[in-house]
Backbone and ligand atoms as CSV (ligand in chain L), in Angstrom:
chain,resi,resn,atom,element,x,y,z
A,1,UNK,N,N,-271.369,15.754,-42.883
A,1,UNK,CA,C,-270.012,15.941,-43.643
A,1,UNK,C,C,-269.114,14.905,-42.826
A,2,UNK,N,N,-268.211,14.494,-43.608
A,2,UNK,CA,C,-267.202,13.576,-43.190
A,2,UNK,C,C,-265.934,14.282,-42.369
A,3,UNK,N,N,-265.576,13.771,-41.436
A,3,UNK,CA,C,-264.497,14.340,-40.665
A,3,UNK,C,C,-263.065,13.887,-41.023
A,4,UNK,N,N,-262.970,12.546,-41.465
A,4,UNK,CA,C,-261.770,12.077,-41.844
A,4,UNK,C,C,-261.592,12.052,-43.365
A,5,UNK,N,N,-260.447,11.951,-43.922
A,5,UNK,CA,C,-260.311,11.453,-45.272
A,5,UNK,C,C,-260.596,10.119,-45.324
A,6,UNK,N,N,-260.847,9.411,-46.665
A,6,UNK,CA,C,-261.176,8.305,-46.913
A,6,UNK,C,C,-259.802,7.348,-46.573
A,7,UNK,N,N,-260.065,6.166,-46.131
A,7,UNK,CA,C,-258.954,5.321,-45.639
A,7,UNK,C,C,-257.888,5.177,-46.763
A,8,UNK,N,N,-256.580,5.103,-46.299
A,8,UNK,CA,C,-255.553,4.906,-47.278
A,8,UNK,C,C,-255.599,3.416,-47.952
A,9,UNK,N,N,-255.275,3.474,-49.174
A,9,UNK,CA,C,-255.290,2.137,-49.964
A,9,UNK,C,C,-254.050,1.586,-49.754
A,10,UNK,N,N,-254.061,0.286,-50.009
A,10,UNK,CA,C,-252.694,-0.631,-49.927
A,10,UNK,C,C,-251.681,0.030,-50.913
A,11,UNK,N,N,-252.326,0.322,-52.152
A,11,UNK,CA,C,-251.289,0.973,-53.020
A,11,UNK,C,C,-250.577,2.158,-52.531
A,12,UNK,N,N,-251.395,3.190,-52.023
A,12,UNK,CA,C,-250.873,4.398,-51.460
A,12,UNK,C,C,-250.132,4.076,-50.246
A,13,UNK,N,N,-250.318,3.138,-49.427
A,13,UNK,CA,C,-249.574,2.712,-48.346
A,13,UNK,C,C,-248.120,2.299,-48.806
A,14,UNK,N,N,-248.082,1.704,-49.924
A,14,UNK,CA,C,-246.840,1.130,-50.541
A,14,UNK,C,C,-245.928,2.341,-51.060
A,15,UNK,N,N,-246.724,3.362,-51.543
A,15,UNK,CA,C,-246.002,4.511,-52.156
A,15,UNK,C,C,-245.413,5.445,-50.822
A,16,UNK,N,N,-246.254,5.355,-49.822
A,16,UNK,CA,C,-245.672,6.279,-48.529
A,16,UNK,C,C,-244.420,5.465,-48.134
A,17,UNK,N,N,-244.570,4.174,-47.996
A,17,UNK,CA,C,-243.255,3.358,-47.359
A,17,UNK,C,C,-242.056,3.695,-48.435
A,18,UNK,N,N,-242.559,3.519,-49.711
A,18,UNK,CA,C,-241.251,3.643,-50.650
A,18,UNK,C,C,-240.688,5.229,-50.578
A,19,UNK,N,N,-241.468,6.151,-50.387
A,19,UNK,CA,C,-241.047,7.284,-50.203
A,19,UNK,C,C,-240.312,7.635,-49.005
A,20,UNK,N,N,-240.776,7.067,-47.799
A,20,UNK,CA,C,-240.169,7.355,-46.419
A,20,UNK,C,C,-238.753,6.620,-46.373
A,21,UNK,N,N,-238.687,5.450,-47.144
A,21,UNK,CA,C,-237.441,4.610,-47.079
A,21,UNK,C,C,-236.441,5.214,-47.869
A,22,UNK,N,N,-236.891,6.362,-48.830
A,22,UNK,CA,C,-235.829,6.925,-49.729
A,22,UNK,C,C,-235.568,8.250,-49.364
A,23,UNK,N,N,-236.273,8.881,-48.437
A,23,UNK,CA,C,-236.305,10.342,-48.256
A,23,UNK,C,C,-234.866,10.864,-47.853
A,24,UNK,N,N,-234.098,10.069,-47.059
A,24,UNK,CA,C,-232.727,10.725,-46.642
A,24,UNK,C,C,-231.779,10.553,-47.906
A,25,UNK,N,N,-232.183,9.876,-49.049
A,25,UNK,CA,C,-231.184,9.892,-50.257
A,25,UNK,C,C,-231.396,11.320,-50.971
A,26,UNK,N,N,-232.573,11.981,-50.759
A,26,UNK,CA,C,-232.841,13.257,-51.642
A,26,UNK,C,C,-232.836,14.393,-50.469
A,27,UNK,N,N,-233.101,14.278,-49.152
A,27,UNK,CA,C,-233.158,15.296,-48.490
A,27,UNK,C,C,-232.462,15.096,-47.220
A,28,UNK,N,N,-231.816,16.327,-46.665
A,28,UNK,CA,C,-231.028,16.414,-45.392
A,28,UNK,C,C,-232.277,16.613,-44.356
A,29,UNK,N,N,-231.735,16.201,-43.267
A,29,UNK,CA,C,-232.695,16.308,-42.087
A,29,UNK,C,C,-232.870,17.869,-41.423
A,30,UNK,N,N,-233.012,18.783,-42.251
A,30,UNK,CA,C,-233.172,20.070,-41.899
A,30,UNK,C,C,-234.668,20.661,-41.796
A,31,UNK,N,N,-234.908,21.329,-41.003
A,31,UNK,CA,C,-236.379,21.740,-40.779
A,31,UNK,C,C,-236.738,22.392,-41.911
A,32,UNK,N,N,-235.699,23.239,-42.626
A,32,UNK,CA,C,-236.059,24.031,-43.679
A,32,UNK,C,C,-236.539,23.352,-44.960
A,33,UNK,N,N,-236.317,22.031,-44.914
A,33,UNK,CA,C,-236.694,21.005,-46.060
A,33,UNK,C,C,-238.073,20.726,-45.976
A,34,UNK,N,N,-238.753,20.996,-44.892
A,34,UNK,CA,C,-240.283,20.465,-44.641
A,34,UNK,C,C,-241.033,20.583,-45.974
A,35,UNK,N,N,-241.185,21.968,-46.461
A,35,UNK,CA,C,-241.913,22.182,-47.617
A,35,UNK,C,C,-241.658,21.490,-48.862
A,36,UNK,N,N,-240.281,21.400,-49.203
A,36,UNK,CA,C,-239.905,20.546,-50.323
A,36,UNK,C,C,-240.205,19.276,-50.163
A,37,UNK,N,N,-239.963,18.736,-48.999
A,37,UNK,CA,C,-240.350,17.279,-48.702
A,37,UNK,C,C,-241.869,16.940,-48.989
A,38,UNK,N,N,-242.609,17.878,-48.392
A,38,UNK,CA,C,-244.265,17.728,-48.414
A,38,UNK,C,C,-244.568,17.689,-50.084
A,39,UNK,N,N,-244.009,18.609,-50.638
A,39,UNK,CA,C,-244.355,18.801,-52.167
A,39,UNK,C,C,-243.946,17.592,-52.841
A,40,UNK,N,N,-242.722,16.800,-52.560
A,40,UNK,CA,C,-242.347,15.836,-53.212
A,40,UNK,C,C,-243.293,14.721,-52.744
A,41,UNK,N,N,-243.459,14.506,-51.472
A,41,UNK,CA,C,-244.432,13.392,-50.948
A,41,UNK,C,C,-245.785,13.505,-51.865
A,42,UNK,N,N,-246.431,14.610,-51.858
A,42,UNK,CA,C,-247.527,14.808,-52.525
A,42,UNK,C,C,-247.468,14.388,-54.070
A,43,UNK,N,N,-246.353,14.801,-54.734
A,43,UNK,CA,C,-246.111,14.405,-56.129
A,43,UNK,C,C,-246.087,12.804,-56.213
A,44,UNK,N,N,-245.348,12.097,-55.414
A,44,UNK,CA,C,-245.380,10.775,-55.520
A,44,UNK,C,C,-246.739,9.970,-55.059
A,45,UNK,N,N,-247.351,10.457,-54.143
A,45,UNK,CA,C,-248.549,9.761,-53.485
A,45,UNK,C,C,-249.797,10.201,-54.051
A,46,UNK,N,N,-249.945,11.502,-54.451
A,46,UNK,CA,C,-250.991,12.079,-54.933
A,46,UNK,C,C,-251.690,13.109,-54.011
A,47,UNK,N,N,-251.500,12.752,-52.604
A,47,UNK,CA,C,-251.943,13.602,-51.652
A,47,UNK,C,C,-251.137,13.389,-50.321
A,48,UNK,N,N,-251.428,13.867,-49.183
A,48,UNK,CA,C,-250.623,13.681,-48.075
A,48,UNK,C,C,-251.441,13.131,-46.888
A,49,UNK,N,N,-251.273,11.706,-47.051
A,49,UNK,CA,C,-251.925,10.781,-45.942
A,49,UNK,C,C,-251.323,11.128,-44.689
A,50,UNK,N,N,-252.105,10.869,-43.595
A,50,UNK,CA,C,-251.542,10.864,-42.268
A,50,UNK,C,C,-250.234,10.314,-41.914
A,51,UNK,N,N,-250.179,8.992,-42.616
A,51,UNK,CA,C,-248.993,8.025,-42.401
A,51,UNK,C,C,-247.805,8.779,-42.872
A,52,UNK,N,N,-247.913,9.579,-44.051
A,52,UNK,CA,C,-246.833,10.296,-44.682
A,52,UNK,C,C,-246.270,11.221,-43.850
A,53,UNK,N,N,-247.211,12.096,-43.212
A,53,UNK,CA,C,-246.986,13.236,-42.402
A,53,UNK,C,C,-246.209,12.836,-41.117
A,54,UNK,N,N,-246.714,11.716,-40.613
A,54,UNK,CA,C,-246.060,11.147,-39.450
A,54,UNK,C,C,-244.538,10.880,-39.698
A,55,UNK,N,N,-244.579,10.106,-40.810
A,55,UNK,CA,C,-243.084,9.694,-41.153
A,55,UNK,C,C,-242.165,10.733,-41.465
A,56,UNK,N,N,-242.662,11.900,-42.071
A,56,UNK,CA,C,-241.909,13.140,-42.415
A,56,UNK,C,C,-241.419,13.890,-41.002
A,57,UNK,N,N,-242.491,14.014,-40.012
A,57,UNK,CA,C,-242.230,14.520,-38.742
A,57,UNK,C,C,-241.049,13.676,-38.042
A,58,UNK,N,N,-241.055,12.403,-38.166
A,58,UNK,CA,C,-240.135,11.721,-37.433
A,58,UNK,C,C,-238.772,11.910,-38.176
A,59,UNK,N,N,-238.776,11.898,-39.511
A,59,UNK,CA,C,-237.593,12.122,-40.158
A,59,UNK,C,C,-237.005,13.343,-39.688
A,60,UNK,N,N,-237.619,14.449,-39.684
A,60,UNK,CA,C,-237.090,15.672,-39.391
A,60,UNK,C,C,-237.017,16.010,-38.038
A,61,UNK,N,N,-237.500,15.021,-37.238
A,61,UNK,CA,C,-237.387,15.134,-35.502
A,61,UNK,C,C,-238.072,16.477,-35.381
A,62,UNK,N,N,-239.272,16.468,-35.695
A,62,UNK,CA,C,-240.057,17.604,-35.473
A,62,UNK,C,C,-241.394,17.224,-34.824
A,63,UNK,N,N,-242.173,17.914,-34.156
A,63,UNK,CA,C,-243.483,17.491,-33.669
A,63,UNK,C,C,-244.486,17.321,-34.846
A,64,UNK,N,N,-245.386,15.988,-34.777
A,64,UNK,CA,C,-246.273,16.005,-35.920
A,64,UNK,C,C,-247.113,17.105,-36.215
A,65,UNK,N,N,-247.322,17.955,-35.088
A,65,UNK,CA,C,-248.392,19.211,-35.312
A,65,UNK,C,C,-247.914,20.147,-35.956
A,66,UNK,N,N,-246.532,20.299,-36.165
A,66,UNK,CA,C,-245.737,21.271,-36.847
A,66,UNK,C,C,-246.004,20.956,-38.446
A,67,UNK,N,N,-245.908,19.584,-38.713
A,67,UNK,CA,C,-246.235,19.061,-40.140
A,67,UNK,C,C,-247.591,19.314,-40.409
A,68,UNK,N,N,-248.406,19.084,-39.684
A,68,UNK,CA,C,-249.952,19.230,-40.004
A,68,UNK,C,C,-250.369,20.685,-39.992
A,69,UNK,N,N,-249.729,21.676,-39.340
A,69,UNK,CA,C,-249.819,23.104,-39.456
A,69,UNK,C,C,-249.532,23.588,-40.896
A,70,UNK,N,N,-248.335,23.151,-41.148
A,70,UNK,CA,C,-248.066,23.628,-42.530
A,70,UNK,C,C,-248.954,23.075,-43.605
A,71,UNK,N,N,-249.140,21.840,-43.671
A,71,UNK,CA,C,-249.944,21.288,-44.600
A,71,UNK,C,C,-251.326,21.909,-44.737
A,72,UNK,N,N,-252.097,22.247,-43.473
A,72,UNK,CA,C,-253.375,22.942,-43.711
A,72,UNK,C,C,-253.251,24.413,-43.978
A,73,UNK,N,N,-251.930,25.028,-43.587
A,73,UNK,CA,C,-251.889,26.564,-44.030
A,73,UNK,C,C,-251.806,26.625,-45.444
A,74,UNK,N,N,-251.036,25.902,-46.205
A,74,UNK,CA,C,-250.951,26.132,-47.619
A,74,UNK,C,C,-252.009,25.395,-48.511
A,75,UNK,N,N,-252.603,26.125,-49.395
A,75,UNK,CA,C,-253.608,25.519,-50.319
A,75,UNK,C,C,-253.005,24.648,-51.229
A,76,UNK,N,N,-251.775,24.719,-51.380
A,76,UNK,CA,C,-251.214,23.600,-52.520
A,76,UNK,C,C,-251.171,22.187,-51.825
A,77,UNK,N,N,-251.303,21.933,-50.801
A,77,UNK,CA,C,-251.112,20.697,-50.186
A,77,UNK,C,C,-252.656,20.066,-49.804
A,78,UNK,N,N,-252.818,18.734,-50.240
A,78,UNK,CA,C,-254.054,18.023,-50.086
A,78,UNK,C,C,-253.969,17.059,-49.040
A,79,UNK,N,N,-254.898,17.083,-48.064
A,79,UNK,CA,C,-255.025,16.071,-47.085
A,79,UNK,C,C,-255.940,14.939,-47.441
A,80,UNK,N,N,-256.539,15.162,-48.759
A,80,UNK,CA,C,-257.459,14.093,-49.148
A,80,UNK,C,C,-257.128,13.558,-50.466
A,81,UNK,N,N,-257.443,12.252,-50.766
A,81,UNK,CA,C,-256.974,11.697,-52.085
A,81,UNK,C,C,-257.779,12.385,-53.240
A,82,UNK,N,N,-257.375,12.463,-54.381
A,82,UNK,CA,C,-258.260,12.973,-55.404
A,82,UNK,C,C,-259.421,12.085,-55.772
A,83,UNK,N,N,-260.394,12.647,-55.943
A,83,UNK,CA,C,-261.741,11.692,-56.340
A,83,UNK,C,C,-261.652,11.403,-57.762
A,84,UNK,N,N,-262.535,10.337,-58.243
A,84,UNK,CA,C,-262.654,9.920,-59.605
A,84,UNK,C,C,-263.090,11.201,-60.465
A,85,UNK,N,N,-264.138,11.947,-59.797
A,85,UNK,CA,C,-264.260,13.382,-60.512
A,85,UNK,C,C,-264.113,14.387,-59.720
A,86,UNK,N,N,-263.544,15.494,-60.323
A,86,UNK,CA,C,-263.290,16.600,-59.454
A,86,UNK,C,C,-264.502,17.656,-59.788
A,87,UNK,N,N,-264.757,18.369,-58.723
A,87,UNK,CA,C,-265.993,19.338,-58.590
A,87,UNK,C,C,-265.339,20.666,-58.138
A,88,UNK,N,N,-265.273,21.658,-59.147
A,88,UNK,CA,C,-264.579,22.902,-58.819
A,88,UNK,C,C,-265.828,23.898,-58.997
A,89,UNK,N,N,-266.027,24.590,-57.963
A,89,UNK,CA,C,-267.070,25.832,-58.035
A,89,UNK,C,C,-266.446,27.117,-58.124
A,90,UNK,N,N,-266.846,27.738,-59.078
A,90,UNK,CA,C,-266.185,28.925,-59.223
A,90,UNK,C,C,-266.526,30.228,-58.328
A,91,UNK,N,N,-265.595,30.657,-57.718
A,91,UNK,CA,C,-265.823,31.636,-56.724
A,91,UNK,C,C,-265.412,33.132,-57.096
A,92,UNK,N,N,-265.252,33.167,-58.545
A,92,UNK,CA,C,-264.736,34.466,-59.054
A,92,UNK,C,C,-265.956,35.643,-58.875
A,93,UNK,N,N,-265.714,36.839,-58.926
A,93,UNK,CA,C,-266.800,37.799,-58.757
A,93,UNK,C,C,-268.042,37.681,-59.378
A,94,UNK,N,N,-268.035,37.397,-60.540
A,94,UNK,CA,C,-269.432,37.111,-61.265
A,94,UNK,C,C,-270.290,35.879,-60.813
A,95,UNK,N,N,-269.386,34.746,-60.433
A,95,UNK,CA,C,-270.163,33.599,-60.087
A,95,UNK,C,C,-270.524,33.917,-58.442
A,96,UNK,N,N,-269.633,34.466,-57.808
A,96,UNK,CA,C,-269.983,34.681,-56.392
A,96,UNK,C,C,-271.260,35.524,-56.326
A,97,UNK,N,N,-271.246,36.513,-57.153
A,97,UNK,CA,C,-272.498,37.512,-57.191
A,97,UNK,C,C,-273.706,36.702,-57.702
A,98,UNK,N,N,-273.283,35.859,-58.582
A,98,UNK,CA,C,-274.520,35.034,-59.149
A,98,UNK,C,C,-275.050,33.859,-58.499
A,99,UNK,N,N,-274.583,33.852,-57.349
A,99,UNK,CA,C,-275.069,32.603,-56.208
A,99,UNK,C,C,-273.957,31.458,-56.136
A,100,UNK,N,N,-272.631,31.776,-56.281
A,100,UNK,CA,C,-271.684,30.882,-56.239
A,100,UNK,C,C,-271.865,29.975,-54.641
A,101,UNK,N,N,-272.080,30.909,-53.677
A,101,UNK,CA,C,-272.083,30.331,-52.333
A,101,UNK,C,C,-273.191,29.181,-52.273
A,102,UNK,N,N,-274.450,29.616,-52.777
A,102,UNK,CA,C,-275.502,28.629,-52.708
A,102,UNK,C,C,-275.168,27.367,-53.522
A,103,UNK,N,N,-274.522,27.608,-54.582
A,103,UNK,CA,C,-274.066,26.283,-55.327
A,103,UNK,C,C,-273.160,25.527,-54.650
A,104,UNK,N,N,-272.205,26.220,-53.951
A,104,UNK,CA,C,-271.213,25.517,-53.120
A,104,UNK,C,C,-271.885,24.611,-52.077
A,105,UNK,N,N,-273.012,25.358,-51.364
A,105,UNK,CA,C,-273.642,24.720,-50.394
A,105,UNK,C,C,-274.350,23.414,-51.019
A,106,UNK,N,N,-274.936,23.579,-52.144
A,106,UNK,CA,C,-275.570,22.535,-52.761
A,106,UNK,C,C,-274.867,21.282,-52.981
A,107,UNK,N,N,-273.669,21.457,-53.517
A,107,UNK,CA,C,-272.647,20.423,-53.648
A,107,UNK,C,C,-272.151,19.783,-52.457
A,108,UNK,N,N,-271.933,20.556,-51.499
A,108,UNK,CA,C,-271.512,20.176,-50.026
A,108,UNK,C,C,-272.656,19.255,-49.627
A,109,UNK,N,N,-273.994,19.840,-49.547
A,109,UNK,CA,C,-274.979,18.907,-48.958
A,109,UNK,C,C,-275.081,17.573,-49.605
A,110,UNK,N,N,-275.183,17.721,-50.986
A,110,UNK,CA,C,-275.520,16.558,-51.909
A,110,UNK,C,C,-274.309,15.566,-51.522
A,111,UNK,N,N,-273.201,15.937,-51.626
A,111,UNK,CA,C,-271.981,15.036,-51.573
A,111,UNK,C,C,-271.707,14.749,-50.115
A,112,UNK,N,N,-272.189,15.460,-49.116
A,112,UNK,CA,C,-271.900,15.130,-47.803
A,112,UNK,C,C,-270.410,15.380,-47.389
A,113,UNK,N,N,-269.843,16.359,-48.118
A,113,UNK,CA,C,-268.423,16.525,-47.794
A,113,UNK,C,C,-268.218,18.140,-47.756
A,114,UNK,N,N,-267.061,18.440,-47.250
A,114,UNK,CA,C,-266.819,19.878,-47.143
A,114,UNK,C,C,-265.909,20.371,-48.264
A,115,UNK,N,N,-265.630,21.515,-48.385
A,115,UNK,CA,C,-264.569,21.986,-49.249
A,115,UNK,C,C,-263.202,21.411,-49.031
A,116,UNK,N,N,-262.705,20.876,-50.148
A,116,UNK,CA,C,-261.177,20.352,-50.059
A,116,UNK,C,C,-261.339,18.909,-49.458
A,117,UNK,N,N,-262.525,18.338,-49.481
A,117,UNK,CA,C,-262.740,16.900,-48.970
A,117,UNK,C,C,-263.068,15.989,-50.203
A,118,UNK,N,N,-262.924,14.726,-49.900
A,118,UNK,CA,C,-263.466,13.503,-51.073
A,118,UNK,C,C,-264.355,12.862,-50.330
A,119,UNK,N,N,-265.321,12.201,-51.238
A,119,UNK,CA,C,-266.376,11.275,-50.703
A,119,UNK,C,C,-265.595,10.020,-50.295
A,120,UNK,N,N,-266.247,9.325,-49.221
A,120,UNK,CA,C,-265.743,8.182,-48.736
A,120,UNK,C,C,-265.618,7.045,-49.815
A,121,UNK,N,N,-266.370,7.086,-50.945
A,121,UNK,CA,C,-266.180,6.223,-51.909
A,121,UNK,C,C,-265.144,6.684,-53.053
A,122,UNK,N,N,-264.583,7.934,-52.608
A,122,UNK,CA,C,-263.636,8.371,-53.634
A,122,UNK,C,C,-264.126,8.755,-55.027
A,123,UNK,N,N,-265.483,8.921,-55.186
A,123,UNK,CA,C,-266.153,9.276,-56.462
A,123,UNK,C,C,-265.810,10.736,-56.896
A,124,UNK,N,N,-266.050,11.448,-55.706
A,124,UNK,CA,C,-266.017,13.142,-56.033
A,124,UNK,C,C,-264.883,13.776,-55.066
A,125,UNK,N,N,-264.162,14.798,-55.382
A,125,UNK,CA,C,-263.740,15.612,-54.556
A,125,UNK,C,C,-264.155,17.081,-54.886
A,126,UNK,N,N,-264.148,17.936,-53.887
A,126,UNK,CA,C,-265.006,19.357,-53.944
A,126,UNK,C,C,-263.956,20.244,-53.551
A,127,UNK,N,N,-263.937,21.399,-54.490
A,127,UNK,CA,C,-262.944,22.594,-54.046
A,127,UNK,C,C,-263.594,23.801,-54.802
A,128,UNK,N,N,-263.094,24.936,-54.639
A,128,UNK,CA,C,-263.326,26.000,-55.429
A,128,UNK,C,C,-262.315,26.531,-56.183
A,129,UNK,N,N,-262.619,27.334,-57.190
A,129,UNK,CA,C,-261.693,27.726,-58.269
A,129,UNK,C,C,-261.922,29.167,-58.497
A,130,UNK,N,N,-260.794,29.939,-59.015
A,130,UNK,CA,C,-260.999,31.309,-59.233
A,130,UNK,C,C,-261.561,31.433,-60.698
A,131,UNK,N,N,-261.944,32.526,-61.056
A,131,UNK,CA,C,-262.681,32.664,-62.410
A,131,UNK,C,C,-261.961,31.890,-63.524
A,132,UNK,N,N,-262.824,31.382,-64.223
A,132,UNK,CA,C,-262.303,30.512,-65.271
A,132,UNK,C,C,-262.665,31.069,-66.684
A,133,UNK,N,N,-263.126,32.295,-66.526
A,133,UNK,CA,C,-263.204,33.068,-67.875
A,133,UNK,C,C,-264.474,32.921,-68.581
A,134,UNK,N,N,-265.436,32.291,-67.873
A,134,UNK,CA,C,-266.857,32.028,-68.568
A,134,UNK,C,C,-267.799,32.712,-67.797
A,135,UNK,N,N,-267.577,34.058,-67.375
A,135,UNK,CA,C,-268.362,34.907,-66.477
A,135,UNK,C,C,-269.815,35.012,-66.989
A,136,UNK,N,N,-270.165,35.001,-68.259
A,136,UNK,CA,C,-271.342,35.162,-68.851
A,136,UNK,C,C,-272.437,33.734,-68.441
A,137,UNK,N,N,-271.582,32.896,-68.083
A,137,UNK,CA,C,-272.410,31.588,-67.814
A,137,UNK,C,C,-272.555,31.412,-66.277
A,138,UNK,N,N,-272.179,32.513,-65.536
A,138,UNK,CA,C,-272.264,32.397,-63.979
A,138,UNK,C,C,-273.777,31.918,-63.574
A,139,UNK,N,N,-273.835,31.129,-62.454
A,139,UNK,CA,C,-272.609,30.582,-61.745
A,139,UNK,C,C,-272.189,29.315,-62.370
A,140,UNK,N,N,-270.803,29.121,-62.325
A,140,UNK,CA,C,-270.203,28.129,-63.003
A,140,UNK,C,C,-269.684,27.030,-62.162
A,141,UNK,N,N,-269.733,25.775,-62.526
A,141,UNK,CA,C,-268.851,24.697,-61.870
A,141,UNK,C,C,-268.204,24.085,-62.796
A,142,UNK,N,N,-266.848,23.715,-62.459
A,142,UNK,CA,C,-266.003,22.947,-63.510
A,142,UNK,C,C,-266.001,21.443,-63.054
A,143,UNK,N,N,-266.405,20.631,-63.931
A,143,UNK,CA,C,-266.518,19.182,-63.533
A,143,UNK,C,C,-265.434,18.449,-64.549
A,144,UNK,N,N,-264.533,17.852,-63.967
A,144,UNK,CA,C,-263.361,17.139,-64.818
A,144,UNK,C,C,-263.081,18.012,-66.007
A,145,UNK,N,N,-262.585,19.154,-65.548
A,145,UNK,CA,C,-262.077,20.146,-66.630
A,145,UNK,C,C,-263.294,20.632,-67.581
A,146,UNK,N,N,-264.662,20.164,-67.438
A,146,UNK,CA,C,-265.643,20.624,-68.251
A,146,UNK,C,C,-266.245,21.732,-67.623
A,147,UNK,N,N,-266.649,23.052,-68.329
A,147,UNK,CA,C,-267.209,23.990,-67.629
A,147,UNK,C,C,-268.737,23.789,-67.705
A,148,UNK,N,N,-269.491,23.886,-66.751
A,148,UNK,CA,C,-270.916,23.739,-66.744
A,148,UNK,C,C,-271.356,25.083,-66.200
A,149,UNK,N,N,-272.176,25.869,-67.136
A,149,UNK,CA,C,-272.714,27.144,-66.711
A,149,UNK,C,C,-274.179,26.933,-66.071
A,150,UNK,N,N,-274.612,28.349,-65.583
A,150,UNK,CA,C,-275.955,28.479,-65.090
A,150,UNK,C,C,-276.399,27.330,-64.329
A,151,UNK,N,N,-275.350,27.025,-63.231
A,151,UNK,CA,C,-275.774,25.949,-62.418
A,151,UNK,C,C,-276.756,26.496,-61.406
A,152,UNK,N,N,-277.708,25.576,-60.807
A,152,UNK,CA,C,-278.544,25.797,-59.907
A,152,UNK,C,C,-278.553,24.549,-58.847
A,153,UNK,N,N,-279.219,24.700,-57.681
A,153,UNK,CA,C,-279.082,23.428,-56.936
A,153,UNK,C,C,-279.862,22.210,-57.684
A,154,UNK,N,N,-280.924,22.613,-58.410
A,154,UNK,CA,C,-281.579,21.564,-59.083
A,154,UNK,C,C,-280.687,20.960,-60.076
A,155,UNK,N,N,-279.813,21.586,-60.733
A,155,UNK,CA,C,-279.086,21.125,-61.764
A,155,UNK,C,C,-277.844,20.281,-61.110
A,156,UNK,N,N,-277.558,20.615,-59.824
A,156,UNK,CA,C,-276.654,19.885,-59.143
A,156,UNK,C,C,-277.200,18.403,-58.940
A,157,UNK,N,N,-278.472,18.354,-58.480
A,157,UNK,CA,C,-279.229,17.091,-58.335
A,157,UNK,C,C,-279.063,16.349,-59.649
A,158,UNK,N,N,-279.314,17.016,-60.711
A,158,UNK,CA,C,-279.560,16.443,-62.231
A,158,UNK,C,C,-278.174,15.727,-62.208
A,159,UNK,N,N,-276.984,16.599,-62.153
A,159,UNK,CA,C,-275.692,16.054,-62.582
A,159,UNK,C,C,-275.470,14.909,-61.643
A,160,UNK,N,N,-275.549,14.762,-60.485
A,160,UNK,CA,C,-275.247,13.647,-59.612
A,160,UNK,C,C,-276.164,12.512,-60.059
A,161,UNK,N,N,-277.371,12.798,-60.352
A,161,UNK,CA,C,-278.283,11.617,-60.881
A,161,UNK,C,C,-277.550,11.033,-61.945
A,162,UNK,N,N,-277.092,11.719,-62.907
A,162,UNK,CA,C,-276.527,11.233,-64.048
A,162,UNK,C,C,-275.372,10.417,-63.927
A,163,UNK,N,N,-274.571,10.796,-62.784
A,163,UNK,CA,C,-273.608,9.847,-62.498
A,163,UNK,C,C,-273.970,8.737,-61.738
A,164,UNK,N,N,-274.926,8.744,-61.095
A,164,UNK,CA,C,-275.439,7.496,-60.296
A,164,UNK,C,C,-275.950,6.503,-61.439
A,165,UNK,N,N,-276.633,6.967,-62.375
A,165,UNK,CA,C,-277.138,6.289,-63.544
A,165,UNK,C,C,-275.912,5.380,-64.159
A,166,UNK,N,N,-274.988,6.288,-64.471
A,166,UNK,CA,C,-273.700,5.933,-65.223
A,166,UNK,C,C,-273.004,4.658,-64.429
A,167,UNK,N,N,-273.101,4.930,-62.964
A,167,UNK,CA,C,-272.452,3.908,-62.092
A,167,UNK,C,C,-273.289,2.564,-62.034
A,168,UNK,N,N,-274.497,2.747,-62.076
A,168,UNK,CA,C,-275.400,1.598,-61.961
A,168,UNK,C,C,-275.082,0.694,-63.242
A,169,UNK,N,N,-275.096,1.452,-64.519
A,169,UNK,CA,C,-274.877,0.920,-65.688
A,169,UNK,C,C,-273.487,0.017,-65.615
A,170,UNK,N,N,-272.662,0.797,-65.235
A,170,UNK,CA,C,-271.111,0.173,-65.245
A,170,UNK,C,C,-271.253,-1.062,-64.400
A,171,UNK,N,N,-271.904,-0.930,-63.139
A,171,UNK,CA,C,-271.794,-2.234,-62.288
A,171,UNK,C,C,-272.865,-3.348,-62.911
A,172,UNK,N,N,-273.687,-3.077,-63.583
A,172,UNK,CA,C,-274.468,-4.201,-64.233
A,172,UNK,C,C,-273.814,-4.906,-65.281
A,173,UNK,N,N,-272.900,-4.057,-66.068
A,173,UNK,CA,C,-272.251,-4.638,-67.166
A,173,UNK,C,C,-271.017,-5.320,-66.722
A,174,UNK,N,N,-270.527,-5.257,-65.617
A,174,UNK,CA,C,-269.310,-5.862,-64.974
A,174,UNK,C,C,-269.564,-7.239,-64.247
L,1,LIG,S1,S,-266.370,34.430,-62.181
L,1,LIG,FE1,FE,-266.817,32.416,-62.588
L,1,LIG,S2,S,-266.274,32.271,-64.628
L,1,LIG,FE2,FE,-265.615,34.185,-64.253
């Protein structure tokens, strides 16, 4: 499993710098602004890179760890950039009973990441989702908004193989 988010890109670093340089025109330096500032930063950047959190802590004159604690406490905040493909494993009751945990473990093992992480090549990010209303197809994984039912660890392999083949074709044609 990877311990760190993928490295920040130049484009993201530019967004972080722009956000931090304009922060005082939108927000006052009050600690109670921490959550709104984090929400705005995530909207602008796509997630909350380390560099953004450090800059926000400096702006509010609070310890870095306080910002990090808030970001890791609330599910709405992302420490990892979005992947090209989003994998969401349903953990609603029917899917949980139907083997959702086994399916989540299969995705984690195959992708080499944990829940709420992104692969180092930024191809996939992994998370759970609440019931998506397709319980008869349990266990379900939603891939890029498309519901895939009756998922098994073997199907996880098959789906990833499909993406690998697609990538290979793309790299050969470019
Ligand atoms: S519990 Fe997974 S679709 Fe309903």
